C-alpha positions as a LaTeX table, in Angstrom:
\begin{tabular}{lrrr}
\hline
Residue & $x$ (\AA) & $y$ (\AA) & $z$ (\AA) \\
\hline
Unk1 & 35.16 & 46.03 & $-4.53$ \\
Unk2 & 34.33 & 44.13 & $-1.34$ \\
Unk3 & 31.94 & 46.28 & 0.95 \\
Unk4 & 31.01 & 45.60 & 4.70 \\
Unk5 & 28.98 & 47.34 & 7.09 \\
Unk6 & 28.92 & 47.99 & 10.77 \\
Unk7 & 25.17 & 47.13 & 12.49 \\
Unk8 & 24.32 & 48.29 & 16.02 \\
Unk9 & 22.12 & 46.24 & 18.63 \\
Unk10 & 19.99 & 49.02 & 18.64 \\
Unk11 & 17.16 & 46.81 & 18.51 \\
Unk12 & 15.76 & 43.32 & 19.41 \\
Unk13 & 18.24 & 40.49 & 18.64 \\
Unk14 & 15.53 & 38.92 & 16.00 \\
Unk15 & 15.13 & 42.39 & 14.29 \\
Unk16 & 18.95 & 42.88 & 13.97 \\
Unk17 & 19.32 & 39.65 & 12.36 \\
Unk18 & 16.60 & 40.26 & 9.78 \\
Unk19 & 18.66 & 43.47 & 9.15 \\
Unk20 & 21.64 & 41.69 & 8.67 \\
Unk21 & 19.51 & 39.69 & 5.93 \\
Unk22 & 18.42 & 42.51 & 4.54 \\
Unk23 & 22.14 & 43.52 & 4.16 \\
Unk24 & 22.87 & 40.61 & 2.37 \\
Unk25 & 20.14 & 41.38 & $-0.19$ \\
Unk26 & 21.50 & 44.84 & $-0.75$ \\
Unk27 & 24.94 & 43.47 & $-1.93$ \\
Unk28 & 26.94 & 43.91 & 1.24 \\
Unk29 & 29.66 & 41.19 & 1.75 \\
Unk30 & 29.81 & 41.39 & 4.74 \\
Unk31 & 28.26 & 42.80 & 8.50 \\
Unk32 & 30.09 & 43.62 & 11.73 \\
Unk33 & 27.89 & 43.68 & 14.59 \\
Unk34 & 29.32 & 45.97 & 17.36 \\
Unk35 & 30.27 & 43.98 & 20.56 \\
Unk36 & 29.07 & 46.34 & 23.19 \\
Unk37 & 27.99 & 44.14 & 26.36 \\
Unk38 & 26.64 & 46.99 & 28.20 \\
Unk39 & 23.77 & 47.55 & 25.67 \\
Unk40 & 21.96 & 44.11 & 27.27 \\
Unk41 & 22.25 & 42.47 & 23.98 \\
Unk42 & 24.99 & 40.03 & 22.90 \\
Unk43 & 26.81 & 40.64 & 19.25 \\
Unk44 & 27.47 & 36.95 & 19.13 \\
Unk45 & 23.74 & 35.67 & 19.60 \\
Unk46 & 22.83 & 38.19 & 16.78 \\
Unk47 & 25.54 & 36.89 & 14.50 \\
Unk48 & 24.54 & 33.19 & 15.43 \\
Unk49 & 20.80 & 34.03 & 14.42 \\
Unk50 & 22.09 & 35.79 & 11.34 \\
Unk51 & 23.88 & 33.02 & 10.56 \\
Unk52 & 20.85 & 30.98 & 10.29 \\
Unk53 & 19.20 & 33.78 & 8.05 \\
Unk54 & 21.91 & 34.54 & 5.68 \\
Unk55 & 23.63 & 32.54 & 2.71 \\
Unk56 & 27.11 & 34.29 & 1.65 \\
Unk57 & 27.61 & 37.18 & 3.89 \\
Unk58 & 30.46 & 37.43 & 6.30 \\
Unk59 & 29.67 & 37.72 & 9.70 \\
Unk60 & 32.22 & 39.28 & 12.48 \\
Unk61 & 31.72 & 41.09 & 15.83 \\
Unk62 & 33.06 & 44.71 & 15.17 \\
Unk63 & 34.93 & 44.67 & 17.59 \\
Unk64 & 35.57 & 42.16 & 20.48 \\
Unk65 & 38.38 & 43.35 & 23.13 \\
Unk66 & 40.60 & 40.89 & 24.80 \\
Unk67 & 39.89 & 43.01 & 28.35 \\
Unk68 & 36.15 & 42.56 & 27.81 \\
Unk69 & 36.08 & 38.92 & 27.10 \\
Unk70 & 38.85 & 35.97 & 27.64 \\
Unk71 & 40.90 & 34.79 & 24.89 \\
Unk72 & 39.50 & 31.03 & 25.77 \\
Unk73 & 36.00 & 32.56 & 25.52 \\
Unk74 & 36.66 & 34.71 & 22.15 \\
Unk75 & 38.25 & 31.46 & 20.53 \\
Unk76 & 35.29 & 29.65 & 21.47 \\
Unk77 & 33.06 & 32.02 & 20.24 \\
Unk78 & 34.36 & 32.77 & 17.00 \\
Unk79 & 34.69 & 28.75 & 16.21 \\
Unk80 & 31.19 & 28.20 & 17.18 \\
Unk81 & 30.03 & 31.17 & 14.94 \\
Unk82 & 31.97 & 29.60 & 12.08 \\
Unk83 & 30.83 & 26.02 & 12.66 \\
Unk84 & 27.15 & 27.84 & 11.96 \\
Unk85 & 28.34 & 29.79 & 9.07 \\
Unk86 & 31.19 & 27.91 & 7.56 \\
Unk87 & 33.90 & 30.09 & 5.76 \\
Unk88 & 31.95 & 32.90 & 6.63 \\
Unk89 & 32.88 & 33.95 & 10.34 \\
Unk90 & 36.64 & 36.07 & 11.62 \\
Unk91 & 37.46 & 37.65 & 14.56 \\
Unk92 & 38.25 & 41.25 & 14.86 \\
Unk93 & 40.15 & 42.48 & 17.88 \\
Unk94 & 40.71 & 45.73 & 19.30 \\
Unk95 & 41.58 & 47.56 & 22.36 \\
Unk96 & 37.94 & 48.30 & 23.52 \\
Unk97 & 36.94 & 51.80 & 23.78 \\
Unk98 & 33.10 & 51.74 & 25.17 \\
Unk99 & 32.97 & 48.22 & 25.84 \\
Unk100 & 36.29 & 48.04 & 28.02 \\
Unk101 & 35.06 & 51.42 & 29.69 \\
Unk102 & 31.60 & 49.71 & 30.82 \\
Unk103 & 33.41 & 46.94 & 32.79 \\
Unk104 & 35.79 & 49.00 & 34.64 \\
Unk105 & 38.73 & 48.62 & 32.73 \\
Unk106 & 41.25 & 50.27 & 30.85 \\
Unk107 & 41.72 & 49.81 & 26.92 \\
Unk108 & 44.27 & 47.06 & 26.24 \\
Unk109 & 47.99 & 47.75 & 25.88 \\
Unk110 & 50.05 & 46.84 & 22.55 \\
Unk111 & 51.66 & 44.12 & 24.52 \\
Unk112 & 47.98 & 42.91 & 25.82 \\
Unk113 & 46.62 & 42.69 & 22.26 \\
Unk114 & 49.60 & 40.64 & 21.29 \\
Unk115 & 49.37 & 38.10 & 23.73 \\
Unk116 & 45.66 & 37.91 & 22.66 \\
Unk117 & 46.06 & 37.75 & 19.08 \\
Unk118 & 48.93 & 34.78 & 19.45 \\
Unk119 & 46.57 & 33.14 & 22.35 \\
Unk120 & 43.73 & 33.33 & 20.16 \\
Unk121 & 45.43 & 32.08 & 16.75 \\
Unk122 & 47.05 & 29.19 & 18.62 \\
Unk123 & 43.80 & 27.90 & 20.27 \\
Unk124 & 41.93 & 28.13 & 16.73 \\
Unk125 & 44.91 & 25.87 & 15.49 \\
Unk126 & 44.53 & 23.34 & 17.96 \\
Unk127 & 47.27 & 24.29 & 20.08 \\
Unk128 & 47.43 & 24.59 & 23.76 \\
Unk129 & 47.96 & 27.78 & 25.57 \\
Unk130 & 49.08 & 28.29 & 29.37 \\
Unk131 & 46.71 & 30.62 & 31.11 \\
Unk132 & 46.68 & 28.55 & 34.41 \\
Unk133 & 47.00 & 25.05 & 35.22 \\
Unk134 & 46.06 & 22.75 & 33.48 \\
Unk135 & 46.73 & 24.74 & 30.05 \\
Unk136 & 43.62 & 25.64 & 27.53 \\
Unk137 & 43.04 & 23.38 & 24.27 \\
Unk138 & 40.06 & 23.63 & 22.09 \\
Unk139 & 38.20 & 20.68 & 21.07 \\
Unk140 & 35.77 & 19.90 & 18.39 \\
Unk141 & 37.92 & 22.33 & 16.03 \\
Unk142 & 37.13 & 22.87 & 12.31 \\
Unk143 & 39.17 & 22.00 & 9.52 \\
Unk144 & 40.35 & 25.76 & 8.57 \\
Unk145 & 40.60 & 28.02 & 11.61 \\
Unk146 & 38.59 & 31.64 & 11.06 \\
Unk147 & 41.12 & 34.47 & 10.62 \\
Unk148 & 41.69 & 36.72 & 13.39 \\
Unk149 & 42.15 & 40.51 & 12.43 \\
Unk150 & 42.99 & 43.33 & 14.46 \\
Unk151 & 41.58 & 46.52 & 14.29 \\
Unk152 & 44.48 & 49.33 & 13.99 \\
Unk153 & 43.88 & 53.11 & 14.43 \\
Unk154 & 47.43 & 54.07 & 15.51 \\
Unk155 & 50.90 & 53.37 & 14.00 \\
Unk156 & 52.08 & 50.74 & 16.60 \\
Unk157 & 48.60 & 48.88 & 16.34 \\
Unk158 & 49.09 & 48.84 & 12.37 \\
Unk159 & 52.39 & 47.44 & 12.91 \\
Unk160 & 51.05 & 44.74 & 15.57 \\
Unk161 & 48.57 & 43.58 & 12.99 \\
Unk162 & 51.51 & 43.03 & 10.11 \\
Unk163 & 53.24 & 41.06 & 13.13 \\
Unk164 & 50.61 & 38.87 & 14.39 \\
Unk165 & 47.03 & 38.81 & 12.85 \\
Unk166 & 45.59 & 37.22 & 9.90 \\
Unk167 & 44.30 & 40.60 & 8.55 \\
Unk168 & 43.89 & 44.22 & 9.70 \\
Unk169 & 40.66 & 46.62 & 9.57 \\
Unk170 & 42.75 & 50.12 & 9.04 \\
Unk171 & 41.40 & 52.80 & 10.57 \\
Unk172 & 43.63 & 55.31 & 8.41 \\
Unk173 & 41.11 & 56.73 & 5.93 \\
Unk174 & 41.29 & 56.80 & 2.01 \\
Unk175 & 43.84 & 59.23 & 1.06 \\
Unk176 & 46.93 & 57.48 & $-0.77$ \\
Unk177 & 49.48 & 58.71 & 1.34 \\
Unk178 & 47.97 & 57.95 & 4.16 \\
Unk179 & 47.00 & 54.56 & 3.07 \\
Unk180 & 50.77 & 53.99 & 1.53 \\
Unk181 & 51.98 & 54.95 & 5.11 \\
Unk182 & 49.75 & 52.35 & 6.98 \\
Unk183 & 51.12 & 49.45 & 4.56 \\
Unk184 & 54.64 & 50.44 & 5.12 \\
Unk185 & 53.71 & 49.70 & 9.04 \\
Unk186 & 52.31 & 46.46 & 8.03 \\
Unk187 & 55.41 & 45.70 & 6.01 \\
Unk188 & 57.21 & 46.58 & 9.11 \\
Unk189 & 55.46 & 44.68 & 11.69 \\
Unk190 & 55.86 & 41.62 & 9.47 \\
Unk191 & 59.62 & 42.02 & 8.87 \\
Unk192 & 59.90 & 42.07 & 12.76 \\
Unk193 & 58.19 & 38.54 & 12.95 \\
Unk194 & 59.98 & 37.32 & 9.95 \\
Unk195 & 56.79 & 36.53 & 8.11 \\
Unk196 & 55.05 & 37.19 & 4.63 \\
Unk197 & 52.27 & 39.21 & 4.16 \\
Unk198 & 50.96 & 36.49 & 1.39 \\
Unk199 & 47.57 & 36.12 & 2.22 \\
Unk200 & 47.34 & 38.54 & 4.36 \\
Unk201 & 43.55 & 40.59 & 4.60 \\
Unk202 & 43.28 & 44.09 & 4.47 \\
Unk203 & 40.00 & 46.40 & 5.09 \\
Unk204 & 39.72 & 49.52 & 5.56 \\
Unk205 & 37.28 & 51.17 & 7.88 \\
Unk206 & 35.31 & 54.21 & 5.94 \\
Unk207 & 33.26 & 56.40 & 7.80 \\
Unk208 & 30.21 & 57.26 & 5.72 \\
Unk209 & 27.79 & 60.11 & 6.15 \\
Unk210 & 24.87 & 59.90 & 3.63 \\
Unk211 & 23.35 & 63.58 & 3.34 \\
Unk212 & 19.94 & 63.42 & 1.80 \\
Unk213 & 18.74 & 66.93 & 3.02 \\
Unk214 & 21.14 & 69.25 & 1.47 \\
Unk215 & 22.78 & 69.94 & 4.72 \\
Unk216 & 26.91 & 70.34 & 3.77 \\
Unk217 & 28.66 & 67.37 & 4.52 \\
Unk218 & 32.17 & 69.18 & 5.75 \\
Unk219 & 29.98 & 69.50 & 9.14 \\
Unk220 & 31.17 & 66.22 & 10.69 \\
Unk221 & 34.61 & 67.55 & 11.32 \\
Unk222 & 33.12 & 70.01 & 13.46 \\
Unk223 & 30.74 & 67.87 & 15.43 \\
Unk224 & 31.46 & 66.71 & 19.12 \\
Unk225 & 31.17 & 63.01 & 19.36 \\
Unk226 & 30.32 & 63.47 & 23.00 \\
Unk227 & 30.76 & 66.64 & 25.61 \\
Unk228 & 34.36 & 67.34 & 25.64 \\
Unk229 & 35.25 & 64.89 & 22.97 \\
Unk230 & 35.57 & 65.92 & 19.24 \\
Unk231 & 34.26 & 63.51 & 16.98 \\
Unk232 & 37.35 & 64.21 & 14.90 \\
Unk233 & 39.38 & 62.17 & 17.61 \\
Unk234 & 36.74 & 59.18 & 17.97 \\
Unk235 & 37.61 & 56.47 & 18.62 \\
Unk236 & 41.24 & 57.38 & 18.74 \\
Unk237 & 43.41 & 60.95 & 18.22 \\
Unk238 & 45.25 & 58.67 & 16.04 \\
Unk239 & 42.84 & 59.88 & 13.28 \\
Unk240 & 44.94 & 63.15 & 13.42 \\
Unk241 & 47.95 & 61.24 & 12.55 \\
Unk242 & 46.55 & 59.76 & 9.36 \\
Unk243 & 45.18 & 63.08 & 8.15 \\
Unk244 & 48.88 & 64.67 & 8.56 \\
Unk245 & 50.15 & 61.55 & 6.52 \\
Unk246 & 47.52 & 63.11 & 4.20 \\
Unk247 & 48.77 & 66.38 & 4.20 \\
Unk248 & 46.07 & 68.04 & 6.32 \\
Unk249 & 47.38 & 70.34 & 9.19 \\
Unk250 & 45.51 & 69.37 & 12.53 \\
Unk251 & 46.06 & 70.58 & 15.96 \\
Unk252 & 46.77 & 67.85 & 18.70 \\
Unk253 & 43.63 & 68.97 & 20.27 \\
Unk254 & 41.22 & 70.36 & 17.66 \\
Unk255 & 38.40 & 72.63 & 18.47 \\
Unk256 & 35.15 & 71.61 & 15.97 \\
Unk257 & 34.13 & 75.45 & 15.41 \\
Unk258 & 37.58 & 76.65 & 14.77 \\
Unk259 & 38.38 & 73.96 & 11.66 \\
Unk260 & 38.38 & 76.24 & 8.64 \\
Unk261 & 35.66 & 75.37 & 5.95 \\
Unk262 & 38.35 & 73.99 & 3.46 \\
Unk263 & 40.21 & 72.08 & 5.93 \\
Unk264 & 36.79 & 70.61 & 6.75 \\
Unk265 & 36.22 & 69.88 & 3.19 \\
Unk266 & 39.71 & 67.93 & 2.76 \\
Unk267 & 39.37 & 66.08 & 6.20 \\
Unk268 & 36.14 & 64.30 & 4.89 \\
Unk269 & 37.84 & 63.61 & 1.57 \\
Unk270 & 40.32 & 62.00 & 3.23 \\
Unk271 & 38.51 & 60.52 & 6.01 \\
Unk272 & 35.44 & 58.92 & 4.62 \\
Unk273 & 32.57 & 59.23 & 2.69 \\
Unk274 & 30.20 & 62.11 & 2.94 \\
Unk275 & 27.33 & 63.65 & 0.39 \\
Unk276 & 24.75 & 61.99 & $-1.76$ \\
Unk277 & 24.87 & 58.45 & $-2.29$ \\
Unk278 & 26.50 & 59.30 & $-5.68$ \\
Unk279 & 28.97 & 61.15 & $-4.48$ \\
Unk280 & 30.16 & 58.44 & $-1.86$ \\
Unk281 & 30.29 & 55.72 & $-4.73$ \\
Unk282 & 32.52 & 57.70 & $-6.78$ \\
Unk283 & 34.94 & 58.32 & $-3.77$ \\
Unk284 & 35.31 & 54.63 & $-3.46$ \\
Unk285 & 35.77 & 54.11 & $-6.76$ \\
Unk286 & 38.66 & 56.89 & $-7.07$ \\
Unk287 & 40.02 & 55.08 & $-3.83$ \\
Unk288 & 40.22 & 52.12 & $-5.47$ \\
Unk289 & 42.01 & 53.82 & $-8.57$ \\
Unk290 & 44.59 & 56.18 & $-6.50$ \\
Unk291 & 45.21 & 53.84 & $-3.61$ \\
Unk292 & 44.06 & 50.17 & $-4.56$ \\
Unk293 & 41.57 & 49.75 & $-1.92$ \\
Unk294 & 39.52 & 46.81 & $-2.54$ \\
Unk295 & 38.00 & 45.94 & 0.90 \\
Unk296 & 36.21 & 48.68 & 2.57 \\
Unk297 & 33.81 & 48.32 & 5.85 \\
Unk298 & 31.52 & 51.20 & 6.25 \\
Unk299 & 31.10 & 53.02 & 9.65 \\
Unk300 & 28.27 & 55.25 & 9.55 \\
Unk301 & 28.97 & 58.51 & 11.01 \\
Unk302 & 27.39 & 59.27 & 14.61 \\
Unk303 & 27.79 & 60.92 & 17.88 \\
Unk304 & 27.46 & 59.04 & 21.28 \\
Unk305 & 23.67 & 59.59 & 21.30 \\
Unk306 & 23.23 & 57.95 & 17.93 \\
Unk307 & 25.43 & 55.01 & 18.44 \\
Unk308 & 22.44 & 52.57 & 18.47 \\
Unk309 & 20.98 & 53.92 & 15.48 \\
Unk310 & 20.27 & 51.56 & 12.77 \\
Unk311 & 21.57 & 52.01 & 9.18 \\
Unk312 & 18.82 & 51.92 & 7.13 \\
Unk313 & 19.41 & 55.07 & 4.96 \\
Unk314 & 22.88 & 53.62 & 4.26 \\
Unk315 & 21.63 & 50.26 & 3.59 \\
Unk316 & 18.84 & 51.39 & 1.15 \\
Unk317 & 21.40 & 53.89 & $-0.47$ \\
Unk318 & 23.99 & 51.05 & $-1.32$ \\
Unk319 & 21.21 & 48.77 & $-2.36$ \\
Unk320 & 19.81 & 51.47 & $-5.06$ \\
Unk321 & 22.84 & 53.66 & $-6.01$ \\
Unk322 & 26.33 & 52.75 & $-4.38$ \\
Unk323 & 26.36 & 48.80 & $-5.12$ \\
Unk324 & 25.21 & 49.25 & $-8.76$ \\
Unk325 & 27.83 & 52.27 & $-9.22$ \\
Unk326 & 30.65 & 50.01 & $-8.03$ \\
Unk327 & 29.92 & 47.42 & $-9.96$ \\
Unk328 & 29.79 & 49.48 & $-13.13$ \\
Unk329 & 33.22 & 50.95 & $-12.13$ \\
Unk330 & 32.58 & 54.43 & $-13.21$ \\
Unk331 & 30.72 & 57.49 & $-12.80$ \\
Unk332 & 27.41 & 57.81 & $-14.91$ \\
\hline
\end{tabular}
């Protein structure tokens, strides 16, 4: 199983690049650095420095928004990163949440995302794209363009990924029924475009909450991401759709403190990895066996206040316990 992890720009650029190198040493296959320009440190500068300090790990922003950075700029940035780390770079696109809000713009619509993905893929392939007069075209192209992924949280975005992208980061949890529903959505999008999903790359975003102090893991569905914003609907209320696909009853406007204990436990099992490192590893093994999940992107659970916390505990737990357990492919 391939495992990536999300790293924020919560320290100096040099320190974050060093942390990415530690992720490689810990056995991770990829690192996504969050692209939040309002944090005052640029994700692509971190990724460029990390490219110089690593040898095999895949590198990408997690994620960039076409309403924050123009498609020409995004194509140029990922092309530049691929020059520094040949075959190890990709671009991941999302409508934008905190990043879009920080520049005073709404999240990208499905149509905006479609136009951006198609334009960026054409630019990376050497084609010209009309944004104005004259058309835009990249030069100094690499032999093989880096892939463009779409982060898909809702059903419409899942279909869009299957329609136009090279791959998808699916935020649907790990329950077999939710995973199957998302795959059907990818196939529906591909049919609409008359394309095959052969070679299409699918990565499952998995929330992880390592509990080392004995606290019950089921606390997370009862947390607030920010005042008035339940953690359960971060970054999108589409989380509720996939929980329902998994057969878990959740209201449209969940009140964290009203979630029963047994429902909270089911949510956590469907939604991600919570508890001891051993339990998290075993849940990944089960996802591989039950749902055919072969590539995950670990997203450390946090509130808005902790968005820049570095995943030190998750990296160490992965190095010591999760990676070896996954490699053995069985519980001990």
